[in-house]
C-alpha positions as CSV (number, residue, x, y, z in Angstrom):
1,X,0.0,0.0,0.0
2,X,1.4,3.4,-1.0
3,X,0.7,6.2,1.5
4,X,2.6,8.8,-0.5
5,X,0.4,11.9,-1.2
6,X,-0.1,12.3,-4.9
7,X,-0.8,15.7,-6.6
8,X,-1.3,15.3,-10.3
9,X,-3.3,17.4,-12.8
10,X,-6.6,15.9,-13.9
11,X,-5.6,16.1,-17.5
12,X,-3.2,17.6,-20.0
13,X,0.0,16.9,-21.7
14,X,2.6,18.7,-19.6
15,X,6.2,19.7,-20.6
16,X,9.1,21.1,-18.7
17,X,9.4,24.9,-19.0
18,X,13.2,24.6,-18.7
19,X,14.1,21.9,-21.1
20,X,10.9,20.8,-23.0
21,X,10.9,17.2,-21.8
22,X,7.5,15.6,-21.1
23,X,6.6,15.5,-17.4
24,X,5.8,12.2,-15.8
25,X,4.7,11.3,-12.2
26,X,7.6,11.0,-9.9
27,X,8.6,11.0,-6.2
28,X,9.7,14.4,-4.9
29,X,11.4,15.0,-1.5
30,X,9.9,18.1,0.0
31,X,11.6,19.8,3.0
32,X,10.7,22.8,5.1
33,X,12.8,23.8,8.1
34,X,13.9,20.5,9.6
35,X,10.9,18.5,8.4
36,X,10.7,16.4,5.3
37,X,8.4,14.1,3.4
38,X,7.9,12.6,0.0
39,X,5.0,13.4,-2.4
40,X,4.2,12.5,-6.0
41,X,4.2,15.4,-8.6
42,X,4.6,15.7,-12.3
43,X,8.4,15.8,-12.7
44,X,10.9,16.2,-15.5
45,X,13.1,13.1,-15.5
46,X,15.8,15.1,-17.4
47,X,16.4,18.2,-15.3
48,X,14.5,17.3,-12.1
49,X,12.1,20.3,-12.0
50,X,8.6,19.5,-10.7
51,X,5.1,21.0,-11.4
52,X,3.6,22.2,-8.1
53,X,-0.1,22.8,-8.7
54,X,-1.4,26.2,-7.5
55,X,-3.9,24.6,-5.1
56,X,-1.0,22.7,-3.4
57,X,1.4,25.7,-3.3
58,X,-1.0,28.3,-1.9
59,X,-3.3,25.8,0.0
60,X,-1.9,22.7,1.5
61,X,1.8,23.8,1.6
62,X,0.8,27.1,3.1
63,X,-1.2,25.3,5.8
64,X,1.8,23.1,6.7
65,X,4.1,26.1,6.7
66,X,1.8,27.9,9.2
67,X,1.6,24.8,11.4
68,X,5.3,24.4,11.5
69,X,6.0,28.0,12.2
70,X,3.4,28.1,15.0
71,X,5.3,25.4,17.0
């Protein structure tokens, strides 16, 4: 059973803005302060850049940031 959170777009053919390679789902290590976890995002296998959906960046990640800073 895979408990890794997955954040993938519902549809679309996504390409890397830096090198033009097609993005594929991949594991990404996310760190903030001393905490870290792994999530699945659309990732460029060539250069390693990942697509972070807006709802994740301004929603979920912001919530986690606030929780960690409040401690």
